[in-house]
GUTI-607009 format. One record per residue (C-alpha): residue number from 1; x, y, z. Coordinates in pm, whole numbers. Layout:
N
ATOM    k       u       v       w
ATOM  NUM       X       Y       Z
...
***
This chain:
519
ATOM    k       u       v       w
ATOM    1   -3192   -3963    -762
ATOM    2   -3186   -4236    -496
ATOM    3   -2857   -4098    -361
ATOM    4   -3009   -3749    -335
ATOM    5   -3301   -3882    -131
ATOM    6   -3070   -4075     101
ATOM    7   -2849   -3773     165
ATOM    8   -3141   -3547     255
ATOM    9   -3292   -3820     471
ATOM   10   -2963   -3854     657
ATOM   11   -2966   -3480     724
ATOM   12   -3304   -3499     895
ATOM   13   -3217   -3804    1104
ATOM   14   -2880   -3669    1217
ATOM   15   -3028   -3332    1311
ATOM   16   -3269   -3509    1547
ATOM   17   -2994   -3722    1705
ATOM   18   -2750   -3434    1770
ATOM   19   -2780   -3330    2133
ATOM   20   -2551   -3189    2399
ATOM   21   -2351   -2870    2433
ATOM   22   -2006   -2743    2521
ATOM   23   -1884   -2411    2647
ATOM   24   -1775   -2148    2396
ATOM   25   -1685   -1779    2454
ATOM   26   -1931   -1772    2735
ATOM   27   -1722   -1970    2984
ATOM   28   -1779   -2078    3341
ATOM   29   -1627   -2328    3575
ATOM   30   -1471   -2401    3913
ATOM   31   -1102   -2404    4000
ATOM   32    -984   -2598    4305
ATOM   33    -614   -2683    4295
ATOM   34    -297   -2680    4501
ATOM   35    -115   -2489    4227
ATOM   36     -59   -2114    4254
ATOM   37    -100   -2027    3882
ATOM   38    -349   -2174    3630
ATOM   39    -467   -2092    3278
ATOM   40    -841   -2025    3237
ATOM   41    -923   -1933    2875
ATOM   42    -817   -1728    2571
ATOM   43    -988   -1497    2321
ATOM   44    -884   -1287    2021
ATOM   45   -1012    -932    2071
ATOM   46   -1059    -659    1812
ATOM   47    -849    -344    1827
ATOM   48   -1123    -125    1981
ATOM   49   -1431    -331    2067
ATOM   50   -1299    -612    2289
ATOM   51   -1487    -659    2615
ATOM   52   -1461    -896    2913
ATOM   53   -1751    -915    3159
ATOM   54   -1689   -1134    3463
ATOM   55   -1832   -1272    3785
ATOM   56   -1598   -1438    4036
ATOM   57   -1672   -1594    4377
ATOM   58   -1437   -1752    4628
ATOM   59   -1410   -1793    5011
ATOM   60   -1272   -1486    5184
ATOM   61   -1039   -1717    5376
ATOM   62    -859   -1793    5044
ATOM   63    -792   -1423    4973
ATOM   64    -632   -1275    4778
ATOM   65    -634   -1406    4423
ATOM   66    -555   -1224    4098
ATOM   67    -682   -1238    3741
ATOM   68    -388   -1197    3499
ATOM   69    -432   -1072    3142
ATOM   70    -151   -1166    2900
ATOM   71    -138   -1084    2530
ATOM   72      37   -1264    2244
ATOM   73     360   -1061    2233
ATOM   74     674   -1275    2255
ATOM   75     763   -1107    2587
ATOM   76     425   -1198    2740
ATOM   77     238   -1525    2704
ATOM   78     498   -1723    2506
ATOM   79     756   -1616    2763
ATOM   80     573   -1768    3061
ATOM   81     345   -2051    2950
ATOM   82     508   -2389    3009
ATOM   83     857   -2246    2998
ATOM   84    1109   -2447    3204
ATOM   85    1290   -2126    3304
ATOM   86     967   -1952    3415
ATOM   87     807   -2205    3649
ATOM   88     789   -1968    3945
ATOM   89     459   -1782    3998
ATOM   90     636   -1455    4074
ATOM   91     834   -1480    3750
ATOM   92     512   -1530    3554
ATOM   93     357   -1221    3712
ATOM   94     672   -1012    3659
ATOM   95     628    -993    3280
ATOM   96     296    -807    3315
ATOM   97     291    -431    3276
ATOM   98     102    -250    3555
ATOM   99      53      59    3339
ATOM  100    -152    -157    3098
ATOM  101    -394    -266    3373
ATOM  102    -316    -633    3313
ATOM  103    -382    -742    3673
ATOM  104    -723    -755    3842
ATOM  105    -687    -799    4219
ATOM  106    -994    -983    4344
ATOM  107   -1021    -790    4670
ATOM  108   -1234    -510    4812
ATOM  109    -925    -284    4821
ATOM  110    -916    -278    4440
ATOM  111   -1217     -73    4329
ATOM  112   -1215    -181    3964
ATOM  113   -1260    -547    4059
ATOM  114   -1613    -482    4188
ATOM  115   -1562    -717    4483
ATOM  116   -1804    -725    4779
ATOM  117   -1815    -943    5090
ATOM  118   -2120   -1169    5113
ATOM  119   -2230   -1393    5400
ATOM  120   -2114   -1393    5760
ATOM  121   -1850   -1562    5972
ATOM  122   -1689   -1871    5822
ATOM  123   -1928   -1852    5525
ATOM  124   -1800   -1515    5406
ATOM  125   -1724   -1502    5036
ATOM  126   -1587   -1244    4799
ATOM  127   -1817   -1181    4504
ATOM  128   -1659    -979    4224
ATOM  129   -1867    -848    3932
ATOM  130   -1718    -616    3675
ATOM  131   -1566    -582    3330
ATOM  132   -1267    -476    3130
ATOM  133   -1228    -327    2781
ATOM  134    -934    -409    2555
ATOM  135    -743    -179    2321
ATOM  136    -452    -272    2093
ATOM  137    -290    -171    1764
ATOM  138    -415    -490    1594
ATOM  139    -626    -794    1669
ATOM  140    -453    -981    1952
ATOM  141    -492   -1304    2138
ATOM  142    -544   -1243    2509
ATOM  143    -487   -1517    2766
ATOM  144    -657   -1514    3106
ATOM  145    -491   -1680    3406
ATOM  146    -552   -1702    3782
ATOM  147    -276   -1671    4043
ATOM  148    -201   -1650    4414
ATOM  149     174   -1657    4451
ATOM  150     307   -1804    4774
ATOM  151     -39   -1914    4887
ATOM  152    -203   -2245    4974
ATOM  153    -363   -2308    4636
ATOM  154    -649   -2167    4433
ATOM  155   -1023   -2193    4475
ATOM  156   -1253   -1992    4248
ATOM  157   -1593   -2009    4083
ATOM  158   -1585   -1806    3763
ATOM  159   -1815   -1692    3485
ATOM  160   -1689   -1485    3191
ATOM  161   -1840   -1341    2876
ATOM  162   -1593   -1238    2605
ATOM  163   -1729   -1029    2318
ATOM  164   -1631    -820    2015
ATOM  165   -1888    -545    1962
ATOM  166   -2265    -593    1962
ATOM  167   -2335    -721    1610
ATOM  168   -2487   -1067    1566
ATOM  169   -2202   -1153    1326
ATOM  170   -1919   -1048    1561
ATOM  171   -2031   -1031    1925
ATOM  172   -1945   -1379    2047
ATOM  173   -1684   -1452    1782
ATOM  174   -1313   -1436    1843
ATOM  175   -1147   -1205    1590
ATOM  176    -986   -1503    1414
ATOM  177   -1338   -1645    1356
ATOM  178   -1485   -1335    1189
ATOM  179   -1656   -1416     860
ATOM  180   -1666   -1795     912
ATOM  181   -2045   -1805     942
ATOM  182   -2095   -1589     631
ATOM  183   -1838   -1795     438
ATOM  184   -2000   -2125     535
ATOM  185   -2346   -2000     436
ATOM  186   -2214   -1888      96
ATOM  187   -2043   -2220      27
ATOM  188   -2349   -2411     151
ATOM  189   -2558   -2245    -120
ATOM  190   -2291   -2309    -388
ATOM  191   -2238   -2674    -293
ATOM  192   -2615   -2727    -286
ATOM  193   -2627   -2611    -649
ATOM  194   -2334   -2842    -733
ATOM  195   -2514   -3134    -568
ATOM  196   -2836   -3067    -759
ATOM  197   -2642   -3041   -1087
ATOM  198   -2475   -3375   -1017
ATOM  199   -2818   -3531    -952
ATOM  200   -2949   -3385   -1279
ATOM  201   -2650   -3507   -1481
ATOM  202   -2678   -3854   -1331
ATOM  203   -3050   -3860   -1411
ATOM  204   -2997   -3764   -1776
ATOM  205   -2732   -4035   -1812
ATOM  206   -2914   -4306   -1621
ATOM  207   -2928   -4629   -1819
ATOM  208   -2702   -4497   -2093
ATOM  209   -2352   -4449   -1957
ATOM  210   -2149   -4651   -1707
ATOM  211   -2189   -4419   -1408
ATOM  212   -2288   -4676   -1149
ATOM  213   -1992   -4607    -921
ATOM  214   -1781   -4299    -994
ATOM  215   -2063   -4054   -1060
ATOM  216   -2260   -4177    -760
ATOM  217   -1943   -4141    -556
ATOM  218   -1921   -3781    -673
ATOM  219   -2285   -3724    -580
ATOM  220   -2216   -3876    -238
ATOM  221   -1910   -3655    -184
ATOM  222   -2105   -3342    -283
ATOM  223   -2405   -3440     -72
ATOM  224   -2194   -3511     237
ATOM  225   -2017   -3177     183
ATOM  226   -2357   -3005     189
ATOM  227   -2445   -3185     513
ATOM  228   -2113   -3087     666
ATOM  229   -2166   -2720     582
ATOM  230   -2525   -2738     705
ATOM  231   -2412   -2857    1049
ATOM  232   -2135   -2598    1059
ATOM  233   -2384   -2321     977
ATOM  234   -2624   -2440    1247
ATOM  235   -2340   -2457    1499
ATOM  236   -2206   -2110    1422
ATOM  237   -2559   -1967    1413
ATOM  238   -2632   -2100    1761
ATOM  239   -2292   -1981    1877
ATOM  240   -2355   -1631    1742
ATOM  241   -2680   -1620    1940
ATOM  242   -2558   -1724    2286
ATOM  243   -2179   -1769    2275
ATOM  244   -2214   -2139    2358
ATOM  245   -2345   -2328    2056
ATOM  246   -2369   -2707    2030
ATOM  247   -2033   -2879    2018
ATOM  248   -2184   -3203    1882
ATOM  249   -2282   -3022    1562
ATOM  250   -1928   -2894    1510
ATOM  251   -1775   -3237    1564
ATOM  252   -2026   -3393    1326
ATOM  253   -1951   -3126    1066
ATOM  254   -1579   -3205    1087
ATOM  255   -1642   -3579    1051
ATOM  256   -1866   -3531     747
ATOM  257   -1614   -3294     590
ATOM  258   -1348   -3565     624
ATOM  259   -1581   -3832     481
ATOM  260   -1652   -3613     177
ATOM  261   -1279   -3564     121
ATOM  262   -1204   -3938     147
ATOM  263   -1485   -4035     -91
ATOM  264   -1368   -3779    -346
ATOM  265   -1005   -3894    -313
ATOM  266   -1107   -4257    -372
ATOM  267   -1309   -4153    -677
ATOM  268   -1009   -3973    -828
ATOM  269    -783   -4275    -784
ATOM  270   -1047   -4503    -941
ATOM  271   -1089   -4269   -1237
ATOM  272    -712   -4250   -1276
ATOM  273    -704   -4630   -1297
ATOM  274    -966   -4609   -1571
ATOM  275   -1262   -4740   -1374
ATOM  276   -1585   -4674   -1572
ATOM  277   -1376   -4506   -1843
ATOM  278   -1157   -4788   -1978
ATOM  279   -1263   -5079   -1757
ATOM  280   -1570   -5208   -1576
ATOM  281   -1391   -5339   -1270
ATOM  282   -1063   -5315   -1081
ATOM  283    -835   -5617   -1053
ATOM  284    -830   -5812    -728
ATOM  285    -482   -5688    -633
ATOM  286    -582   -5330    -710
ATOM  287    -892   -5360    -494
ATOM  288    -684   -5494    -204
ATOM  289    -434   -5207    -233
ATOM  290    -712   -4949    -243
ATOM  291    -880   -5104      60
ATOM  292    -557   -5101     260
ATOM  293    -475   -4744     161
ATOM  294    -819   -4605     244
ATOM  295    -822   -4794     575
ATOM  296    -486   -4642     672
ATOM  297    -605   -4297     563
ATOM  298    -926   -4331     768
ATOM  299    -739   -4450    1078
ATOM  300    -497   -4159    1046
ATOM  301    -790   -3917    1026
ATOM  302    -940   -4072    1340
ATOM  303    -607   -4038    1519
ATOM  304    -596   -3672    1414
ATOM  305    -939   -3609    1569
ATOM  306    -843   -3788    1888
ATOM  307    -510   -3605    1905
ATOM  308    -679   -3269    1852
ATOM  309    -939   -3339    2121
ATOM  310    -713   -3495    2384
ATOM  311    -362   -3359    2335
ATOM  312    -397   -3010    2190
ATOM  313    -308   -2761    2463
ATOM  314    -584   -2498    2498
ATOM  315    -316   -2253    2608
ATOM  316    -175   -2246    2254
ATOM  317    -341   -2148    1926
ATOM  318    -287   -2463    1723
ATOM  319    -393   -2587    1380
ATOM  320    -515   -2944    1322
ATOM  321    -230   -3024    1082
ATOM  322      28   -2894    1330
ATOM  323      61   -3241    1483
ATOM  324     221   -3580    1403
ATOM  325    -112   -3709    1268
ATOM  326    -146   -3397    1051
ATOM  327     196   -3446     896
ATOM  328     107   -3812     843
ATOM  329    -202   -3707     646
ATOM  330       8   -3479     428
ATOM  331     241   -3771     358
ATOM  332     -51   -3995     264
ATOM  333    -183   -3722      36
ATOM  334     147   -3712    -152
ATOM  335     150   -4093    -171
ATOM  336    -199   -4080    -322
ATOM  337     -72   -3834    -582
ATOM  338     211   -4068    -685
ATOM  339     -41   -4350    -720
ATOM  340    -273   -4119    -914
ATOM  341       8   -4026   -1158
ATOM  342     101   -4390   -1218
ATOM  343    -263   -4490   -1274
ATOM  344    -327   -4210   -1526
ATOM  345      -7   -4286   -1720
ATOM  346     -95   -4655   -1746
ATOM  347    -448   -4570   -1862
ATOM  348    -313   -4334   -2129
ATOM  349     -59   -4592   -2244
ATOM  350    -332   -4846   -2321
ATOM  351    -600   -4597   -2429
ATOM  352    -429   -4299   -2598
ATOM  353    -763   -4194   -2749
ATOM  354    -867   -4086   -2397
ATOM  355    -614   -3801   -2391
ATOM  356    -885   -3532   -2432
ATOM  357   -1021   -3645   -2095
ATOM  358    -713   -3754   -1901
ATOM  359    -480   -3462   -1981
ATOM  360    -710   -3188   -1838
ATOM  361    -816   -3431   -1563
ATOM  362    -456   -3494   -1459
ATOM  363    -355   -3127   -1482
ATOM  364    -650   -2996   -1283
ATOM  365    -620   -3248   -1001
ATOM  366    -244   -3219    -977
ATOM  367    -312   -2867    -852
ATOM  368    -572   -3006    -611
ATOM  369    -342   -3274    -469
ATOM  370     -71   -3021    -389
ATOM  371    -311   -2751    -267
ATOM  372    -401   -2936      55
ATOM  373     -48   -2997     195
ATOM  374      73   -2656      73
ATOM  375    -223   -2491     249
ATOM  376    -143   -2683     568
ATOM  377     223   -2575     564
ATOM  378     132   -2212     495
ATOM  379    -125   -2221     777
ATOM  380     131   -2366    1018
ATOM  381     414   -2128     940
ATOM  382     292   -1838     725
ATOM  383     -45   -1712     851
ATOM  384     -63   -1506    1174
ATOM  385    -241   -1693    1450
ATOM  386    -489   -1411    1508
ATOM  387    -618   -1452    1150
ATOM  388    -548   -1818    1074
ATOM  389    -881   -1989    1137
ATOM  390   -1095   -1766     914
ATOM  391    -836   -1764     630
ATOM  392    -782   -2140     638
ATOM  393   -1158   -2203     646
ATOM  394   -1211   -2001     328
ATOM  395    -913   -2153     146
ATOM  396   -1011   -2508     241
ATOM  397   -1367   -2467     118
ATOM  398   -1239   -2301    -199
ATOM  399   -1012   -2599    -270
ATOM  400   -1301   -2842    -228
ATOM  401   -1527   -2632    -451
ATOM  402   -1258   -2618    -721
ATOM  403   -1233   -2999    -721
ATOM  404   -1610   -3045    -755
ATOM  405   -1654   -2783   -1028
ATOM  406   -1371   -2933   -1235
ATOM  407   -1533   -3275   -1221
ATOM  408   -1871   -3132   -1327
ATOM  409   -1709   -2945   -1615
ATOM  410   -1515   -3237   -1764
ATOM  411   -1794   -3495   -1725
ATOM  412   -2100   -3290   -1813
ATOM  413   -2324   -3470   -2065
ATOM  414   -2307   -3227   -2355
ATOM  415   -2237   -3246   -2724
ATOM  416   -2006   -2947   -2682
ATOM  417   -1798   -3128   -2419
ATOM  418   -1500   -3276   -2603
ATOM  419   -1363   -3421   -2277
ATOM  420   -1660   -3648   -2204
ATOM  421   -1494   -3976   -2103
ATOM  422   -1771   -4237   -2098
ATOM  423   -1858   -4439   -2407
ATOM  424   -1961   -4784   -2286
ATOM  425   -2332   -4814   -2225
ATOM  426   -2492   -4989   -1931
ATOM  427   -2649   -5249   -2165
ATOM  428   -2300   -5354   -2276
ATOM  429   -2150   -5413   -1932
ATOM  430   -2309   -5754   -1878
ATOM  431   -2162   -5881   -2204
ATOM  432   -1814   -5755   -2112
ATOM  433   -1825   -5900   -1761
ATOM  434   -1943   -6241   -1890
ATOM  435   -1649   -6292   -2126
ATOM  436   -1517   -6652   -2136
ATOM  437   -1181   -6571   -1975
ATOM  438   -1344   -6361   -1698
ATOM  439   -1137   -6053   -1776
ATOM  440   -1370   -5872   -2013
ATOM  441   -1463   -5614   -1755
ATOM  442   -1102   -5514   -1696
ATOM  443   -1070   -5353   -2040
ATOM  444   -1326   -5186   -2262
ATOM  445   -1311   -5184   -2642
ATOM  446   -1125   -4883   -2776
ATOM  447   -1356   -4592   -2846
ATOM  448   -1295   -4219   -2823
ATOM  449   -1620   -4070   -2693
ATOM  450   -1988   -4147   -2683
ATOM  451   -2156   -3810   -2643
ATOM  452   -2256   -3748   -3003
ATOM  453   -2619   -3818   -2932
ATOM  454   -2653   -3512   -2710
ATOM  455   -2820   -3219   -2878
ATOM  456   -2679   -2940   -2669
ATOM  457   -2535   -2830   -2337
ATOM  458   -2869   -2852   -2156
ATOM  459   -3087   -3074   -2380
ATOM  460   -3000   -3445   -2384
ATOM  461   -3144   -3655   -2666
ATOM  462   -3389   -3874   -2476
ATOM  463   -3468   -4076   -2788
ATOM  464   -3115   -4219   -2766
ATOM  465   -3115   -4252   -2389
ATOM  466   -3176   -4626   -2368
ATOM  467   -3064   -4732   -2716
ATOM  468   -2744   -4892   -2838
ATOM  469   -2580   -4676   -3098
ATOM  470   -2504   -4834   -3434
ATOM  471   -2300   -4688   -3711
ATOM  472   -2365   -4680   -4087
ATOM  473   -2374   -5028   -4241
ATOM  474   -2080   -5083   -4473
ATOM  475   -2012   -5354   -4724
ATOM  476   -1747   -5619   -4676
ATOM  477   -1526   -5465   -4943
ATOM  478   -1544   -5122   -4775
ATOM  479   -1455   -5269   -4439
ATOM  480   -1161   -5464   -4577
ATOM  481   -1035   -5163   -4772
ATOM  482   -1063   -4934   -4467
ATOM  483    -918   -5154   -4196
ATOM  484    -746   -5430   -4384
ATOM  485    -902   -5682   -4148
ATOM  486   -1006   -6032   -4243
ATOM  487   -1383   -6072   -4248
ATOM  488   -1500   -6428   -4177
ATOM  489   -1710   -6578   -4456
ATOM  490   -1872   -6913   -4518
ATOM  491   -1828   -7127   -4823
ATOM  492   -2096   -6932   -5007
ATOM  493   -1913   -6601   -4942
ATOM  494   -2186   -6473   -4714
ATOM  495   -2115   -6273   -4398
ATOM  496   -2166   -6480   -4082
ATOM  497   -2370   -6275   -3835
ATOM  498   -2467   -6355   -3475
ATOM  499   -2782   -6179   -3356
ATOM  500   -3012   -6183   -3058
ATOM  501   -3369   -6305   -3082
ATOM  502   -3545   -6017   -3251
ATOM  503   -3878   -6186   -3308
ATOM  504   -4030   -6017   -3004
ATOM  505   -3959   -5668   -3127
ATOM  506   -3959   -5696   -3507
ATOM  507   -4267   -5777   -3716
ATOM  508   -4246   -6099   -3926
ATOM  509   -4136   -6043   -4283
ATOM  510   -4419   -6030   -4539
ATOM  511   -4478   -6352   -4735
ATOM  512   -4337   -6357   -5088
ATOM  513   -4575   -6248   -5360
ATOM  514   -4640   -6531   -5607
ATOM  515   -4563   -6451   -5967
ATOM  516   -4678   -6616   -6289
ATOM  517   -4434   -6732   -6547
ATOM  518   -4489   -6591   -6892
ATOM  519   -4553   -6853   -7150
***
C-alpha cells in the first residue's frame, strides 16, 4: 500500500508544479521576414463543419499580402512544400484553384477578406477580420500559408481560430484528434481499477510471497500509467475548453507514459530470468547487462522526445516513430524480445515444473512485444494521416491494457489459479541469501506452486498468511521408499533434526508422572 500512497502523492505534487502554456488550435503570432512565402499552421477539418475565423493586421505600406489555403491532395501541399523544383513563390501559388476560393487577398479590394484601413498617414494599417468555411468529400488536412510574390518580404500580425462544429468534444479538435479525450477518460477509469486490484493483491500477499520487487514494479507501472492518463485528460479537457490547453501537461503525460512502459519492460525481463519465481537475486553480470540495456533504452527515448520537439517539421503530419530515434526504439524492442526468449528458455530448462506459469506468460507477452513495432509500422505506412492520431492513441492504450490485465490474470492469488508462480515465502529468503557459498539466492528449491492455502478467487486464507507451510510428517521408511534418498541417522538409528529455538513459543513439556512398581 506504500506504493499506492506514493503514486497518489506524486500526482498532487506534480499537478501543483505544472505551469505554462503553448498555443493550440487557437493560434496567433507575428511574421516579419525577408521571404515571400511562409507556412503558418495546419488543421484537419471535417467534411461539413470546418471553420476558420481570422484577424490580420499589417502596415498598408507592405500591401498586398495573401493567405493561401492548401489541402492534402498530392497536387497541392505535397507538391509545393519544401520541393526543390517548386522554390519559386509564383510556382507555389500556381497549384491553387481559384474556383475553390483558396486565396484570401488581404486588401480592401477583396470584399470577403473584411479588410479596412485604420490610422492615418505613415501609421495606416490594414485590419482584416473575417472567416472561411471548409467543405470536402472527407476529412482533410488544410495548410495555411502567407505570400507576397515579388515583394520586399512579409510582415503580418495574425490571430486564427480553427474549429470543427460547436460541440465541446469536437470544436477545438482537429478531425484526427476526435475521440482522444473520451478514449483517455475511459482508459483512465480502467487503469485505475487495475491499479487498485494490484494494490489489493499485493496487500493479501504481503509477508507471504516473494513480491518485494516484481509485483511492486507492476504496481508502479500501473500507477504511473494512471498518472499519465490523468495529465492527458486534464490537458485535452483544457484544450477542449479554449483551444489552447497547457502544453506542460501533455509533455509530462508523454514522459510518464514512457516511464510506465520502461518499468513494465524491465519487470518482464526480470520475470523471464526467474527473478522472484526461481531465484531471489540476479547475478552480477546479469545486473550489469540490464543496467546498460535500460540506460540505452532511456537515452534513446530522450533522444526521441528531443527529435520530435526540435526537428519535426510542423508543415508535415508526422508520427513519433517516423524518425531515426523511433526506428532505434523498435530495434531495441526486438532485442529485448530476444533476451526475453532466452531468459524464459533457461528458466524452464532448470525449473520445468514452472511450465504452467511460463508457457502462458511467454505466449501472451510474445504478442505484446511484437504489437508495439507492428503498430508503429502500420501507423507510419498504413493509416491515413487524417485519422492516424486518434487510431494510434486507442491502439497504444489497448496494448498497454492487455499487458497489465494478462499479468493480473496469471499472478492473481487464488486457489483456482493454476498458473500462480510464487512459492517461496518471505520468511525463507533470508535463509537462502545467507547460504555458505553466497549463491543461495540465485536458485530456489524446486517447488511447483504455493497457492494451496487460498480458499477462493476473492478470499485469501489469512490464517496461513504469515505461516510457513509444512507437509504431513512421514516416517523414515516412507521417505526412503518414496524418494530412495539416504536419510542421515546417528549410531542409535534416530533421525538427526536441526530446529530453531522454540522455547519462546511452545509451552514446556509436562513433567513425567511417577509410577509405583508392583511388588
